[in-house]
N, C-alpha and C positions, 0 to 999 in steps of 0.2 A: 452555555456552561461547558458543553462537551468540547467546543473548539478551543477554549482556554485551557482545559485539562490536557488536551492533546499537545497544545503549544508548550505547556509547562513541563510535559513529560509525566508519565504515570508510574506509580509504584503499585503493583498488583498485590492482592491479598497474600500471595505466597512469597512476597518479598522481591519478586522480579522487578528490576528497575528498567523502564523503557524510556529511551531518549525522546525528545520532543518530536512531534509529527504535525503535519498540516492536515486539517480536516476542513473540507469545503463542501457545502451543500450545493449539489448540482441541480436536483429536481425535487420539488416539494409537492407531495400529494399523498395519496393513501399509503404509499410505500416510498418514503424519501430515498433519494439516491445521493451518495456521498463520494467524493474523491479523497483518498487518503494517500499522503506522501510520507513515507517513513525513511529514516536514516540508517536503520539496521534491519535485520530480518530474523528476529527471534521466533521460536516455535509458535506457530499460529498467532503471531503478534497482532495482526489487525483484528482478528476475531476476539482476542482476549482484551484488547483496548476497547473495542466497541462494547463488549459485555460488561466491562468495568463501569460503563456509563449507562447501563441498562438499555443498550441498543442491540438489536438482533441483526445478524448478517444472513441474508437469504441467498446471496450470490456474490462471489468474489472473483475478480479478474485482474491478473497482473498485466499491466500495460507496458511496463518498462522495467528493465533490470540494468542498472548502470547506464552505459551508453547504448544499450540495445533497446529498441522499441518495436512494437508490433506493427505500427503504421497502419496500412490498410490491408494487411494480411488476413484473409478470411479464416474464421475459426476452423480448426482441424487441419489447416494447411501448413506446410513447412517451406523454408527457403534456405539457400546457402548464405553464410555470412559474407559480407564484403570485406575487402582487405582492411579498410578503415575500421570496421567493427572489430576485426581480429586484433589489430594493433591497439585499439582502445581497451580491449580485455587484457591484453598482455601488459599494459601499463598500470593496471590496478594493483 
């Protein structure tokens, strides 16, 4: 049910309309793990979408923003952007 709701888009109780998103179950166990792909980035959107389906977010990690990805960059580390990444951002 949650996957379909995310796919259809969600209207929150406060009237906020959220575009469709992909919800994929990655690991099922005591604490299921999901991958969520959104098309916009409204205020605490993923947390609010999950809450609307009575799902709790314990940990949230952004893996990609537009053309930028974390790849294998260790947590807490930084790196310079490549020329290709800079051009991709300029084209947005």
